[in-house]
N, CA, C and O of each residue as an XYZ file, in Angstrom:
884
protein
N     -41.412     14.942    -15.301
C     -40.158     15.594    -15.692
C     -39.051     14.544    -15.866
O     -38.915     13.632    -15.050
N     -38.272     14.685    -16.929
C     -37.191     13.737    -17.197
C     -36.103     13.857    -16.141
O     -35.868     14.936    -15.596
N     -35.443     12.742    -15.857
C     -34.362     12.743    -14.874
C     -33.206     13.614    -15.360
O     -32.859     13.609    -16.541
N     -32.623     14.355    -14.435
C     -31.534     15.269    -14.769
C     -30.279     14.500    -15.171
O     -29.939     13.484    -14.565
N     -29.602     14.996    -16.192
C     -28.352     14.391    -16.659
C     -27.256     15.445    -16.743
O     -27.520     16.647    -16.703
N     -26.024     14.967    -16.861
C     -24.891     15.873    -17.030
C     -25.019     16.674    -18.321
O     -24.598     17.829    -18.381
N     -25.589     16.072    -19.338
C     -25.764     16.784    -20.606
C     -26.559     18.067    -20.408
O     -26.256     19.083    -21.033
N     -27.572     18.032    -19.545
C     -28.361     19.232    -19.263
C     -27.531     20.264    -18.507
O     -27.638     21.462    -18.771
N     -26.711     19.812    -17.576
C     -25.878     20.733    -16.809
C     -24.883     21.465    -17.707
O     -24.597     22.643    -17.492
N     -24.366     20.774    -18.698
C     -23.393     21.382    -19.604
C     -23.998     22.486    -20.458
O     -23.274     23.333    -20.981
N     -25.316     22.484    -20.603
C     -25.994     23.508    -21.394
C     -26.480     24.677    -20.535
O     -27.035     25.642    -21.061
N     -26.276     24.598    -19.225
C     -26.815     25.601    -18.314
C     -25.879     26.795    -18.191
O     -24.707     26.636    -17.851
N     -26.389     27.981    -18.463
C     -25.560     29.187    -18.456
C     -24.988     29.474    -17.073
O     -23.817     29.832    -16.955
N     -25.792     29.323    -16.031
C     -25.342     29.620    -14.672
C     -24.128     28.776    -14.292
O     -23.136     29.296    -13.782
N     -24.214     27.490    -14.541
C     -23.112     26.592    -14.201
C     -21.868     26.932    -15.010
O     -20.757     26.918    -14.480
N     -22.050     27.236    -16.291
C     -20.919     27.593    -17.140
C     -20.178     28.814    -16.633
O     -18.948     28.860    -16.667
N     -20.925     29.806    -16.162
C     -20.310     31.014    -15.607
C     -19.509     30.677    -14.354
O     -18.384     31.148    -14.187
N     -20.085     29.870    -13.480
C     -19.409     29.530    -12.226
C     -18.108     28.765    -12.471
O     -17.099     29.030    -11.818
N     -18.129     27.820    -13.409
C     -16.916     27.056    -13.708
C     -15.840     27.940    -14.334
O     -14.657     27.808    -14.021
N     -16.258     28.840    -15.218
C     -15.305     29.748    -15.849
C     -14.668     30.663    -14.808
O     -13.460     30.898    -14.835
N     -15.477     31.173    -13.900
C     -14.951     32.065    -12.863
C     -14.036     31.317    -11.900
O     -13.048     31.875    -11.423
N     -14.358     30.063    -11.612
C     -13.506     29.274    -10.725
C     -12.097     29.162    -11.279
O     -11.121     29.344    -10.551
N     -11.989     28.863    -12.566
C     -10.668     28.757    -13.181
C      -9.970     30.111    -13.216
O      -8.779     30.210    -12.920
N     -10.707     31.146    -13.574
C     -10.116     32.483    -13.660
C      -9.582     32.949    -12.307
O      -8.448     33.418    -12.212
N     -10.394     32.820    -11.272
C     -10.002     33.325     -9.963
C      -8.878     32.506     -9.346
O      -7.939     33.065     -8.778
N      -8.970     31.179     -9.454
C      -7.910     30.343     -8.906
C      -6.610     30.518     -9.672
O      -5.526     30.428     -9.095
N      -6.718     30.770    -10.986
C      -5.525     31.011    -11.781
C      -4.754     32.223    -11.292
O      -3.523     32.233    -11.311
N      -5.469     33.233    -10.858
C      -4.820     34.435    -10.332
C      -4.079     34.157     -9.025
O      -3.137     34.864     -8.667
N      -4.520     33.119     -8.321
C      -3.884     32.750     -7.064
C      -2.806     31.688     -7.260
O      -2.155     31.277     -6.299
N      -2.615     31.242     -8.509
C      -1.571     30.273     -8.803
C      -1.998     28.826     -8.710
O      -1.150     27.934     -8.716
N      -3.315     28.567     -8.624
C      -3.792     27.182     -8.554
C      -3.924     26.582     -9.948
O      -3.947     27.296    -10.951
N      -4.008     25.268     -9.989
C      -4.221     24.565    -11.253
C      -5.667     24.732    -11.711
O      -6.509     25.250    -10.978
N      -5.939     24.285    -12.939
C      -7.257     24.462    -13.565
C      -8.331     23.676    -12.835
O      -8.160     22.498    -12.521
N      -9.467     24.368    -12.567
C     -10.610     23.740    -11.904
C     -11.913     24.055    -12.641
O     -12.969     24.152    -12.015
N     -11.848     24.215    -13.948
C     -13.013     24.620    -14.727
C     -13.646     23.493    -15.503
O     -13.751     22.368    -15.015
N     -14.073     23.802    -16.733
C     -14.845     22.843    -17.537
C     -14.057     21.585    -17.873
O     -14.617     20.488    -17.869
N     -12.766     21.727    -18.164
C     -11.960     20.547    -18.481
C     -11.938     19.575    -17.315
O     -12.214     18.387    -17.479
N     -11.604     20.090    -16.130
C     -11.535     19.248    -14.935
C     -12.911     18.681    -14.603
O     -13.033     17.496    -14.290
N     -13.941     19.509    -14.667
C     -15.298     19.058    -14.349
C     -15.744     17.936    -15.276
O     -16.333     16.950    -14.833
N     -15.460     18.090    -16.563
C     -15.869     17.078    -17.543
C     -15.133     15.763    -17.326
O     -15.730     14.688    -17.390
N     -13.824     15.857    -17.069
C     -13.041     14.641    -16.857
C     -13.466     13.924    -15.579
O     -13.623     12.704    -15.573
N     -13.652     14.678    -14.498
C     -14.046     14.058    -13.228
C     -15.428     13.432    -13.347
O     -15.662     12.346    -12.817
N     -16.345     14.105    -14.037
C     -17.680     13.542    -14.246
C     -17.587     12.200    -14.970
O     -18.244     11.234    -14.584
N     -16.769     12.146    -16.021
C     -16.631     10.909    -16.796
C     -15.992      9.798    -15.971
O     -16.422      8.647    -16.034
N     -14.970     10.144    -15.202
C     -14.296      9.122    -14.403
C     -15.173      8.627    -13.262
O     -15.186      7.435    -12.957
N     -15.905      9.541    -12.631
C     -16.793      9.122    -11.542
C     -17.861      8.169    -12.071
O     -18.185      7.166    -11.435
N     -18.404      8.496    -13.247
C     -19.383      7.604    -13.877
C     -18.758      6.224    -14.146
O     -19.377      5.193    -13.883
N     -17.537      6.223    -14.668
C     -16.913      4.950    -15.055
C     -16.566      4.103    -13.841
O     -16.638      2.876    -13.906
N     -16.189      4.737    -12.732
C     -15.900      3.969    -11.517
C     -17.110      3.120    -11.137
O     -16.984      1.918    -10.902
N     -18.279      3.752    -11.079
C     -19.480      3.003    -10.685
C     -19.941      2.047    -11.785
O     -20.457      0.967    -11.495
N     -19.756      2.443    -13.047
C     -20.143      1.556    -14.145
C     -19.321      0.273    -14.123
O     -19.865     -0.825    -14.234
N     -18.003      0.424    -13.978
C     -17.130     -0.739    -13.997
C     -17.313     -1.628    -12.772
O     -16.952     -2.805    -12.797
N     -17.874     -1.066    -11.695
C     -18.121     -1.856    -10.489
C     -19.538     -2.418    -10.444
O     -19.937     -3.041     -9.461
N     -20.299     -2.189    -11.528
C     -21.605     -2.821    -11.642
C     -22.780     -2.067    -11.057
O     -23.855     -2.645    -10.894
N     -22.611     -0.790    -10.736
C     -23.731      0.000    -10.236
C     -24.680      0.350    -11.384
O     -24.294      0.323    -12.553
N     -25.916      0.676    -11.035
C     -26.932      0.956    -12.036
C     -26.723      2.269    -12.766
O     -25.927      3.111    -12.349
N     -27.451      2.430    -13.863
C     -27.296      3.607    -14.712
C     -27.547      4.912    -13.959
O     -26.822      5.887    -14.158
N     -28.562      4.942    -13.098
C     -28.883      6.186    -12.410
C     -27.814      6.543    -11.393
O     -27.478      7.718    -11.244
N     -27.274      5.560    -10.694
C     -26.156      5.828     -9.780
C     -24.957      6.374    -10.546
O     -24.279      7.288    -10.076
N     -24.700      5.819    -11.715
C     -23.598      6.315    -12.541
C     -23.818      7.781    -12.912
O     -22.891      8.589    -12.856
N     -25.057      8.116    -13.292
C     -25.365      9.488    -13.697
C     -25.235     10.455    -12.523
O     -24.749     11.574    -12.685
N     -25.666     10.027    -11.355
C     -25.549     10.894    -10.174
C     -24.088     11.143     -9.821
O     -23.732     12.244     -9.402
N     -23.245     10.138     -9.985
C     -21.816     10.334     -9.750
C     -21.246     11.342    -10.754
O     -20.412     12.177    -10.404
N     -21.706     11.251    -11.997
C     -21.255     12.202    -13.019
C     -21.739     13.614    -12.713
O     -20.991     14.576    -12.888
N     -22.979     13.746    -12.260
C     -23.514     15.062    -11.884
C     -22.680     15.667    -10.758
O     -22.313     16.840    -10.812
N     -22.384     14.862     -9.740
C     -21.544     15.341     -8.635
C     -20.165     15.742     -9.143
O     -19.610     16.755     -8.717
N     -19.614     14.946    -10.051
C     -18.302     15.260    -10.603
C     -18.286     16.559    -11.371
O     -17.315     17.313    -11.299
N     -19.355     16.832    -12.109
C     -19.386     18.047    -12.920
C     -19.545     19.294    -12.055
O     -19.038     20.359    -12.408
N     -20.242     19.172    -10.929
C     -20.525     20.337    -10.101
C     -19.584     20.519     -8.912
O     -19.671     21.532     -8.218
N     -18.695     19.571     -8.662
C     -18.013     19.536     -7.361
C     -17.146     20.743     -7.057
O     -16.917     21.044     -5.886
N     -16.654     21.447     -8.072
C     -15.716     22.547     -7.823
C     -16.294     23.936     -8.101
O     -15.536     24.904     -8.169
N     -17.606     24.063     -8.263
C     -18.161     25.363     -8.653
C     -17.927     26.438     -7.595
O     -17.893     27.621     -7.932
N     -17.766     26.063     -6.330
C     -17.629     27.066     -5.265
C     -16.239     27.650     -5.167
O     -15.997     28.496     -4.306
N     -15.311     27.232     -6.019
C     -14.003     27.875     -6.024
C     -14.093     29.343     -6.427
O     -13.168     30.113     -6.167
N     -15.187     29.734     -7.053
C     -15.364     31.142     -7.381
C     -15.627     31.956     -6.113
O     -15.407     33.167     -6.099
N     -16.096     31.300     -5.049
C     -16.348     31.987     -3.775
C     -15.061     32.073     -2.967
O     -14.634     33.156     -2.566
N     -14.450     30.916     -2.735
C     -13.203     30.842     -1.975
C     -12.685     29.418     -2.069
O     -13.468     28.470     -2.133
N     -11.378     29.268     -2.078
C     -10.796     27.933     -2.084
C     -11.081     27.209     -0.773
O     -11.271     25.993     -0.768
N     -11.113     27.941      0.334
C     -11.341     27.330      1.636
C     -12.777     26.829      1.739
O     -13.723     27.572      1.476
N     -12.932     25.568      2.122
C     -14.243     24.925      2.292
C     -15.099     25.042      1.037
O     -16.311     25.239      1.123
N     -14.468     24.923     -0.126
C     -15.265     25.007     -1.356
C     -16.172     23.778     -1.521
O     -17.129     23.807     -2.294
N     -15.865     22.709     -0.793
C     -16.755     21.555     -0.834
C     -18.082     21.850     -0.164
O     -19.143     21.576     -0.725
N     -18.022     22.410      1.042
C     -19.247     22.734      1.763
C     -20.060     23.809      1.070
O     -21.279     23.695      0.941
N     -19.376     24.857      0.622
C     -20.073     25.925     -0.098
C     -20.647     25.401     -1.404
O     -21.760     25.761     -1.788
N     -19.888     24.549     -2.087
C     -20.347     23.978     -3.350
C     -21.569     23.103     -3.180
O     -22.428     23.056     -4.060
N     -21.656     22.402     -2.046
C     -22.826     21.569     -1.787
C     -24.086     22.424     -1.688
O     -25.141     22.048     -2.199
N     -23.970     23.581     -1.028
C     -25.117     24.482     -0.908
C     -25.493     25.056     -2.274
O     -26.672     25.128     -2.620
N     -24.476     25.468     -3.053
C     -24.745     25.989     -4.391
C     -25.392     24.914     -5.266
O     -26.336     25.192     -6.006
N     -24.874     23.680     -5.175
C     -25.422     22.587     -5.979
C     -26.869     22.282     -5.581
O     -27.699     21.962     -6.432
N     -27.163     22.384     -4.285
C     -28.542     22.148     -3.833
C     -29.507     23.099     -4.542
O     -30.561     22.678     -5.020
N     -29.149     24.369     -4.609
C     -30.023     25.346     -5.262
C     -30.173     25.063     -6.754
O     -31.264     25.184     -7.310
N     -29.072     24.686     -7.395
C     -29.108     24.400     -8.828
C     -29.958     23.159     -9.104
O     -30.807     23.169     -9.995
N     -29.728     22.101     -8.345
C     -30.452     20.844     -8.570
C     -31.930     20.991     -8.230
O     -32.781     20.371     -8.869
N     -32.235     21.803     -7.234
C     -33.639     22.068     -6.914
C     -34.314     22.808     -8.055
O     -35.468     22.538     -8.389
N     -33.586     23.740     -8.648
C     -34.129     24.476     -9.805
C     -34.468     23.516    -10.945
O     -35.452     23.718    -11.657
N     -33.658     22.477    -11.118
C     -33.909     21.491    -12.168
C     -35.007     20.500    -11.783
O     -35.437     19.701    -12.615
N     -35.464     20.546    -10.528
C     -36.520     19.640    -10.098
C     -36.052     18.245     -9.734
O     -36.844     17.303     -9.778
N     -34.788     18.088     -9.377
C     -34.283     16.770     -9.000
C     -34.934     16.313     -7.695
O     -35.219     17.128     -6.818
N     -35.164     15.016     -7.574
C     -35.786     14.438     -6.383
C     -34.874     14.606     -5.168
O     -33.653     14.517     -5.298
N     -35.453     14.846     -3.989
C     -34.640     15.022     -2.783
C     -33.696     13.855     -2.510
O     -32.577     14.068     -2.043
N     -34.126     12.634     -2.792
C     -33.270     11.469     -2.555
C     -32.000     11.528     -3.398
O     -30.931     11.113     -2.950
N     -32.122     12.049     -4.627
C     -30.955     12.173     -5.490
C     -30.111     13.386     -5.109
O     -28.882     13.324     -5.133
N     -30.774     14.491     -4.757
C     -30.037     15.674     -4.309
C     -29.174     15.324     -3.098
O     -28.026     15.759     -3.000
N     -29.727     14.541     -2.182
C     -28.988     14.171     -0.974
C     -27.678     13.468     -1.318
O     -26.645     13.750     -0.711
N     -27.713     12.557     -2.285
C     -26.495     11.844     -2.682
C     -25.476     12.784     -3.321
O     -24.285     12.716     -3.020
N     -25.947     13.652     -4.195
C     -25.036     14.534     -4.921
C     -24.406     15.564     -3.996
O     -23.187     15.737     -4.015
N     -25.206     16.253     -3.187
C     -24.643     17.317     -2.347
C     -23.755     16.744     -1.244
O     -22.776     17.380     -0.852
N     -24.078     15.561     -0.741
C     -23.207     14.949      0.267
C     -21.861     14.568     -0.341
O     -20.826     14.669      0.318
N     -21.878     14.129     -1.599
C     -20.620     13.810     -2.278
C     -19.777     15.063     -2.477
O     -18.577     15.056     -2.203
N     -20.398     16.135     -2.950
C     -19.670     17.391     -3.164
C     -19.113     17.913     -1.842
O     -17.971     18.368     -1.779
N     -19.921     17.847     -0.794
C     -19.487     18.343      0.504
C     -18.401     17.518      1.159
O     -17.827     17.940      2.163
N     -18.104     16.339      0.606
C     -17.103     15.455      1.205
C     -15.923     15.158      0.290
O     -15.201     14.188      0.522
N     -15.706     15.973     -0.749
C     -14.625     15.619     -1.675
C     -13.282     16.242     -1.316
O     -12.268     15.882     -1.914
N     -13.245     17.164     -0.359
C     -11.974     17.778      0.033
C     -11.233     16.874      1.014
O     -11.832     16.331      1.942
N      -9.932     16.719      0.803
C      -9.171     15.831      1.683
C      -9.056     16.392      3.101
O      -8.860     15.627      4.045
N      -9.174     17.714      3.268
C      -9.043     18.306      4.600
C     -10.195     17.931      5.523
O     -10.020     17.864      6.739
N     -11.385     17.684      4.945
C     -12.553     17.472      5.798
C     -13.554     16.472      5.217
O     -14.640     16.305      5.773
N     -13.221     15.816      4.132
C     -14.181     14.935      3.474
C     -14.046     13.478      3.879
O     -13.022     13.047      4.409
N     -15.110     12.734      3.613
C     -15.132     11.302      3.910
C     -15.936     10.560      2.840
O     -16.840     11.119      2.218
N     -15.587      9.302      2.648
C     -16.307      8.449      1.696
C     -17.563      7.942      2.383
O     -17.566      6.847      2.945
N     -18.633      8.733      2.343
C     -19.832      8.420      3.118
C     -20.867      7.621      2.340
O     -21.783      7.052      2.934
N     -20.732      7.570      1.007
C     -21.632      6.757      0.183
C     -20.932      6.453     -1.139
O     -19.813      6.909     -1.374
N     -21.588      5.689     -1.992
C     -20.941      5.246     -3.227
C     -20.690      6.400     -4.194
O     -19.689      6.393     -4.910
N     -21.582      7.392     -4.227
C     -21.376      8.545     -5.111
C     -20.193      9.372     -4.630
O     -19.359      9.791     -5.434
N     -20.115      9.608     -3.326
C     -18.973     10.345     -2.769
C     -17.661      9.607     -3.031
O     -16.651     10.227     -3.361
N     -17.679      8.303     -2.885
C     -16.460      7.509     -3.102
C     -15.991      7.613     -4.542
O     -14.800      7.792     -4.797
N     -16.917      7.504     -5.484
C     -16.548      7.615     -6.903
C     -16.017      9.001     -7.218
O     -15.055      9.138     -7.973
N     -16.632     10.037     -6.647
C     -16.177     11.408     -6.880
C     -14.785     11.619     -6.328
O     -13.941     12.210     -7.003
N     -14.523     11.154     -5.127
C     -13.195     11.317     -4.521
C     -12.124     10.707     -5.413
O     -11.115     11.352     -5.700
N     -12.333      9.483     -5.848
C     -11.331      8.792     -6.670
C     -11.149      9.507     -8.003
O     -10.022      9.689     -8.463
N     -12.247      9.910     -8.621
C     -12.159     10.597     -9.910
C     -11.436     11.932     -9.786
O     -10.595     12.268    -10.620
N     -11.760     12.685     -8.755
C     -11.169     14.010     -8.565
C      -9.674     13.920     -8.289
O      -8.886     14.628     -8.917
N      -9.281     13.072     -7.372
C      -7.878     12.998     -6.965
C      -6.997     12.337     -8.029
O      -5.772     12.438     -7.969
N      -7.609     11.669     -8.989
C      -6.815     11.000    -10.029
C      -6.483     11.925    -11.203
O      -5.728     11.539    -12.095
N      -7.033     13.128    -11.213
C      -6.773     14.059    -12.321
C      -5.486     14.823    -12.062
O      -5.498     15.945    -11.555
N      -4.388     14.197    -12.419
C      -3.057     14.807    -12.306
C      -2.476     14.846    -13.712
O      -2.203     13.800    -14.300
N      -2.285     16.043    -14.256
C      -1.816     16.130    -15.640
C      -1.317     17.544    -15.938
O      -1.798     18.516    -15.356
N      -0.357     17.646    -16.843
C       0.240     18.943    -17.151
C      -0.737     19.932    -17.769
O      -0.511     21.140    -17.712
N      -1.818     19.435    -18.358
C      -2.795     20.342    -18.957
C      -3.540     21.166    -17.900
O      -4.229     22.127    -18.242
N      -3.408     20.802    -16.634
C      -4.067     21.560    -15.565
C      -3.262     22.786    -15.137
O      -3.786     23.647    -14.430
N      -2.026     22.877    -15.545
C      -1.164     23.979    -15.103
C      -1.516     25.246    -15.867
O      -1.442     25.278    -17.095
N      -1.898     26.288    -15.140
C      -2.268     27.570    -15.751
C      -1.109     28.559    -15.758
O      -1.137     29.535    -16.507
N      -0.104     28.324    -14.944
C       1.069     29.202    -14.888
C       1.953     28.930    -16.102
O       2.415     27.805    -16.289
N       2.190     29.935    -16.917
C       2.986     29.746    -18.139
C       4.467     30.043    -17.936
O       5.268     29.840    -18.848
N       4.836     30.519    -16.756
C       6.233     30.856    -16.472
C       6.856     29.737    -15.652
O       6.636     29.646    -14.445
N       7.631     28.891    -16.310
C       8.220     27.726    -15.641
C       9.081     28.144    -14.459
O       9.153     27.427    -13.461
N       9.740     29.307    -14.562
C      10.620     29.777    -13.488
C       9.847     30.065    -12.209
O      10.424     30.086    -11.122
N       8.542     30.288    -12.338
C       7.720     30.615    -11.175
C       6.884     29.430    -10.699
O       5.999     29.595     -9.859
N       7.154     28.246    -11.223
C       6.416     27.058    -10.811
C       6.614     26.808     -9.315
O       7.734     26.884     -8.811
N       5.519     26.509     -8.607
C       5.622     25.987     -7.250
C       5.355     24.490     -7.318
O       5.172     23.941     -8.405
N       5.333     23.824     -6.161
C       5.335     22.365     -6.151
C       4.115     21.771     -6.855
O       4.239     20.750     -7.532
N       2.932     22.393     -6.710
C       1.747     21.854     -7.389
C       1.886     21.958     -8.906
O       1.470     21.060     -9.639
N       2.474     23.065     -9.372
C       2.712     23.213    -10.803
C       3.676     22.139    -11.298
O       3.440     21.512    -12.331
N       4.764     21.930    -10.557
C       5.769     20.956    -10.983
C       5.196     19.547    -11.035
O       5.427     18.809    -11.993
N       4.443     19.177     -9.995
C       3.894     17.823     -9.949
C       2.933     17.591    -11.106
O       3.010     16.562    -11.777
N       2.037     18.527    -11.345
C       1.076     18.360    -12.431
C       1.743     18.447    -13.797
O       1.403     17.687    -14.703
N       2.686     19.365    -13.951
C       3.342     19.511    -15.256
C       4.204     18.290    -15.581
O       4.377     17.931    -16.746
N       4.737     17.667    -14.545
C       5.571     16.481    -14.764
C       4.748     15.268    -15.170
O       5.276     14.323    -15.755
N       3.441     15.293    -14.857
C       2.583     14.135    -15.157
C       2.215     14.136    -16.633
O       1.389     14.933    -17.078
N       2.826     13.250    -17.376
C       2.584     13.159    -18.816
C       1.343     12.337    -19.141
O       0.737     12.503    -20.199
N       0.975     11.462    -18.234
C      -0.199     10.619    -18.474
C      -0.722     10.114    -17.142
O       0.052      9.823    -16.231
N      -2.038     10.011    -17.034
C      -2.651      9.413    -15.841
C      -3.817      8.549    -16.291
O      -4.643      8.969    -17.101
N      -3.870      7.345    -15.758
C      -4.926      6.389    -16.115
C      -5.528      5.817    -14.839
O      -4.817      5.492    -13.887
N      -6.835      5.702    -14.840
C      -7.537      5.088    -13.718
C      -8.078      3.749    -14.187
O      -8.901      3.692    -15.100
N      -7.618      2.675    -13.567
C      -7.960      1.321    -13.982
C      -8.808      0.648    -12.910
O      -8.405      0.574    -11.749
N      -9.977      0.159    -13.297
C     -10.876     -0.526    -12.362
C     -10.995     -1.985    -12.779
O     -11.406     -2.289    -13.899
N     -10.641     -2.866    -11.890
C     -10.721     -4.306    -12.147
C     -11.715     -4.908    -11.160
O     -11.374     -5.206    -10.015
N     -12.944     -5.080    -11.622
C     -14.000     -5.569    -10.719
C     -13.739     -6.987    -10.231
O     -13.898     -7.243     -9.037
N     -13.343     -7.932    -11.105
C     -13.083     -9.296    -10.602
C     -11.991     -9.343     -9.537
O     -12.082    -10.111     -8.579
N     -10.963     -8.522     -9.709
C      -9.861     -8.513     -8.735
C     -10.150     -7.593     -7.551
O      -9.472     -7.663     -6.525
N     -11.158     -6.731     -7.696
C     -11.493     -5.797     -6.626
C     -10.424     -4.745     -6.422
O     -10.061     -4.435     -5.287
N      -9.909     -4.186     -7.527
C      -8.851     -3.182     -7.415
C      -9.188     -1.938     -8.229
O      -9.809     -2.010     -9.289
N      -8.763     -0.806     -7.703
C      -8.821      0.467     -8.414
C      -7.412      1.036     -8.383
O      -6.870      1.305     -7.311
N      -6.818      1.220     -9.558
C      -5.405      1.592     -9.637
C      -5.222      2.879    -10.424
O      -5.763      3.034    -11.519
N      -4.455      3.796     -9.855
C      -4.058      5.016    -10.558
C      -2.652      4.811    -11.096
O      -1.706      4.608    -10.336
N      -2.526      4.868    -12.424
C      -1.221      4.736    -13.066
C      -0.778      6.094    -13.595
O      -1.508      6.746    -14.342
N       0.420      6.514    -13.205
C       0.958      7.805    -13.623
C       2.288      7.631    -14.341
O       3.094      6.764    -14.004
N       2.491      8.476    -15.334
C       3.807      8.608    -15.963
C       4.326      9.992    -15.614
O       3.755     10.997    -16.038
N       5.399     10.051    -14.848
C       5.944     11.316    -14.363
C       7.340     11.530    -14.911
O       8.185     10.636    -14.863
N       7.573     12.721    -15.431
C       8.908     13.094    -15.899
C       9.716     13.531    -14.682
O       9.566     14.653    -14.198
N      10.573     12.639    -14.192
C      11.250     12.874    -12.919
C      12.295     13.990    -12.988
O      12.750     14.467    -11.948
N      12.677     14.409    -14.180
C      13.598     15.550    -14.285
C      12.906     16.854    -13.902
O      13.560     17.835    -13.547
N      11.583     16.854    -13.977
C      10.792     18.027    -13.586
C      10.360     17.925    -12.136
O      10.383     18.908    -11.396
N       9.967     16.725    -11.741
C       9.452     16.516    -10.386
C       9.822     15.112     -9.909
O       9.349     14.136    -10.491
N      10.634     14.977     -8.891
C      10.916     13.643     -8.354
C       9.664     13.048     -7.725
O       8.766     13.772     -7.295
N       9.615     11.737     -7.677
C       8.444     11.051     -7.133
C       8.164     11.489     -5.697
O       7.006     11.558     -5.284
N       9.207     11.782     -4.944
C       9.015     12.196     -3.556
C       8.172     13.463     -3.450
O       7.390     13.605     -2.510
N       8.319     14.384     -4.400
C       7.508     15.594     -4.368
C       6.039     15.280     -4.601
O       5.163     15.950     -4.055
N       5.770     14.271     -5.405
C       4.382     13.855     -5.604
C       3.768     13.459     -4.266
O       2.663     13.886     -3.931
N       4.490     12.642     -3.506
C       3.957     12.195     -2.226
C       3.877     13.332     -1.218
O       3.025     13.327     -0.329
N       4.776     14.313     -1.364
C       4.769     15.434     -0.424
C       3.436     16.166     -0.424
O       2.983     16.612      0.630
N       2.801     16.299     -1.577
C       1.546     17.050     -1.638
C       0.323     16.159     -1.850
O      -0.805     16.602     -1.637
N       0.533     14.914     -2.264
C      -0.606     14.068     -2.599
C      -0.834     12.901     -1.639
O      -1.741     12.098     -1.864
N      -0.046     12.788     -0.590
C      -0.213     11.647      0.307
C      -1.611     11.622      0.924
O      -2.250     10.571      0.964
N      -2.090     12.775      1.408
C      -3.430     12.827      1.996
C      -4.496     12.432      0.979
O      -5.485     11.788      1.326
N      -4.291     12.818     -0.269
C      -5.259     12.489     -1.317
C      -5.266     10.990     -1.605
O      -6.319     10.401     -1.848
N      -4.090     10.383     -1.575
C      -4.018      8.950     -1.828
C      -4.638      8.155     -0.680
O      -5.268      7.122     -0.908
N      -4.461      8.633      0.548
C      -5.118      7.990      1.693
C      -6.630      8.082      1.543
O      -7.352      7.128      1.833
N      -7.101      9.237      1.088
C      -8.537      9.420      0.873
C      -9.048      8.476     -0.217
O     -10.133      7.907     -0.094
N      -8.266      8.316     -1.276
C      -8.642      7.381     -2.338
C      -8.696      5.949     -1.819
O      -9.587      5.185     -2.192
N      -7.748      5.584     -0.963
C      -7.748      4.234     -0.399
C      -9.026      3.981      0.388
O      -9.631      2.915      0.274
N      -9.434      4.960      1.185
C     -10.652      4.802      1.982
C     -11.893      4.768      1.102
O     -12.839      4.031      1.381
N     -11.888      5.563      0.040
C     -13.014      5.552     -0.891
C     -13.112      4.206     -1.595
O     -14.204      3.664     -1.763
N     -11.964      3.669     -2.006
C     -11.959      2.357     -2.656
C     -12.463      1.284     -1.696
O     -13.200      0.384     -2.099
N     -12.070      1.377     -0.435
C     -12.520      0.402      0.556
C     -14.032      0.457      0.730
O     -14.671     -0.579      0.915
N     -14.618      1.665      0.672
C     -16.071      1.775      0.761
C     -16.729      1.017     -0.390
O     -17.811      0.449     -0.236
N     -16.063      1.016     -1.544
C     -16.581      0.326     -2.725
C     -16.118     -1.131     -2.781
O     -16.239     -1.796     -3.810
N     -15.585     -1.617     -1.650
C     -15.117     -3.006     -1.526
C     -13.973     -3.321     -2.488
O     -13.902     -4.407     -3.062
N     -13.087     -2.348     -2.648
C     -11.921     -2.517     -3.512
C     -10.654     -2.109     -2.773
O     -10.707     -1.479     -1.717
N      -9.521     -2.479     -3.346
C      -8.224     -2.025     -2.861
C      -7.708     -0.953     -3.818
O      -7.856     -1.078     -5.033
N      -7.109      0.088     -3.275
C      -6.567      1.156     -4.112
C      -5.076      0.943     -4.307
O      -4.347      0.620     -3.369
N      -4.635      1.132     -5.552
C      -3.219      0.997     -5.863
C      -2.698      2.207     -6.606
O      -3.448      2.872     -7.321
N      -1.423      2.497     -6.444
C      -0.757      3.596     -7.143
C       0.487      3.070     -7.832
O       1.358      2.474     -7.198
N       0.563      3.297     -9.148
C       1.723      2.881     -9.925
C       2.295      4.118    -10.612
O       1.588      4.797    -11.357
N       3.572      4.414    -10.365
C       4.242      5.560    -10.986
C       5.434      5.050    -11.783
O       6.336      4.408    -11.245
N       5.416      5.350    -13.074
C       6.511      4.916    -13.979
C       6.740      3.412    -13.866
O       7.875      2.945    -13.773
N       5.635      2.665    -13.877
C       5.635      1.204    -13.838
C       6.112      0.620    -12.511
O       6.341     -0.586    -12.422
N       6.265      1.448    -11.483
C       6.644      0.964    -10.167
C       5.434      1.041     -9.227
O       4.859      2.113     -9.038
N       5.058     -0.082     -8.649
C       3.920     -0.122     -7.736
C       4.340      0.439     -6.388
O       5.230     -0.099     -5.730
N       3.685      1.534     -5.980
C       4.048      2.200     -4.736
C       3.005      1.997     -3.636
O       3.327      2.079     -2.450
N       1.768      1.736     -4.026
C       0.719      1.460     -3.049
C      -0.088      0.236     -3.508
O      -1.028     -0.174     -2.828
């Protein structure tokens, strides 16, 4: 049997339903988008983190698989969606016939991507954490009524651009953001994202790198 790839996951009806429901249900609760757009971007970024750091093709693909599946359990509940998602991913990956050694890497990464309870326990988990937490952008905002924006809406809507830069020779992983401060002051970004940035720093350290944060050309971390 051929090794499982993200391309196969994107064609799977079950996964597509779960991602669509995650966005729909979280949207009703006022959360930002956690569906196909986010899954696709995180998968690509997780792959690139390991690629740019010199990991092999299969490790890159496993990071992408974890990135694509990491948020499917939001259709169940936002609370502990990492742990629930790991169990759901185990069943899906087993159905595809993935080897236990690869399933172990993917489900452990999914189960550790939440800042409330996650840890950078391996290279796939570390790449997923950095990719997931770096997706800050106005296209994630599902609330169309600006007057009803809460802090997460403001922070994401204010983010006009986000770039993840990996410099292997220098050993750095840097998140560069352009934020419209008339919508959201930089302090509000730190108010809700400080725990996520600490998690990114620890993930980068697992990958033998330093994590940096640059907002509007100002180096903050």
